[in-house]
C-alpha positions, 0 to 999 in steps of 0.5 A, spaced: 741 665 718 747 662 715 747 655 711 753 652 712 755 646 707 762 643 708 765 637 704 770 633 705 774 627 703 771 620 707 777 620 710 776 624 715 774 622 722 768 624 725 771 628 730 774 632 724 768 633 721 765 635 727 770 640 730 770 644 723 762 645 724 764 647 730 770 652 728 765 655 723 759 656 727 763 660 733 767 664 727 760 666 725 758 667 732 764 672 734 766 675 727 759 675 723 755 676 729 751 671 728 745 670 733 746 664 738 743 658 735 743 660 728 746 654 727 745 650 720 749 646 717 750 640 712 757 636 712 758 632 707 763 627 705 765 625 698 770 620 695 778 622 693 775 623 686 770 627 688 774 633 690 776 637 685 781 641 686 788 644 682 793 638 683 798 644 681 795 649 686 792 656 684 795 663 686 801 660 689 797 655 693 798 648 694 793 644 696 792 636 698 787 630 698 785 634 705 782 640 702 776 642 706 770 646 702 766 651 706 761 654 703 756 659 707 750 662 705 748 668 708 745 675 708 749 681 705 750 686 708 758 684 711 764 689 710 770 685 707 773 686 713 768 682 717 769 677 711 776 677 711 777 677 719 772 670 718 776 667 713 783 668 717 779 666 723 776 660 720 784 657 718 787 660 724 782 655 728 782 649 724 789 649 723 791 649 732 785 645 733 786 640 728 793 641 724 789 642 718 794 645 714 792 653 712 792 652 705 787 646 705 781 651 707 777 653 701 772 658 703 766 661 699 761 666 700 754 667 698 751 673 699 743 673 700 737 678 701 733 677 708 727 675 704 730 669 699 730 665 708 725 660 709 725 657 716 720 653 716 712 652 715 713 656 708 714 663 711 718 668 710 721 670 716 724 676 715 719 678 710 720 685 708 716 690 711 
């Protein structure tokens, strides 16, 4: 049930945008054990001045205008080890498949309860029993 928001510069190619979505989805299935076909993504392109990051770097990481912001909303319960593996898998695979700098892969996870989701019809499909 993840919802993924991907924010990239408007100079990124359509192919890169598609590959980012594929890499994130593959990591969700392999590492986070998300069910197959549970793919909800919003990819938004931004002008350079709309992607704000510290030009002097942060925590020893330097960024470029090629920065990719990935935010994943999902159900709480995954361990710290799973989250670490998820971050690594996405950064490694994006670098290997597209040449994106690992430093430019910024990921944020937002945990929520199962009852915080409606997949349509105005219903709480994962209502507590």
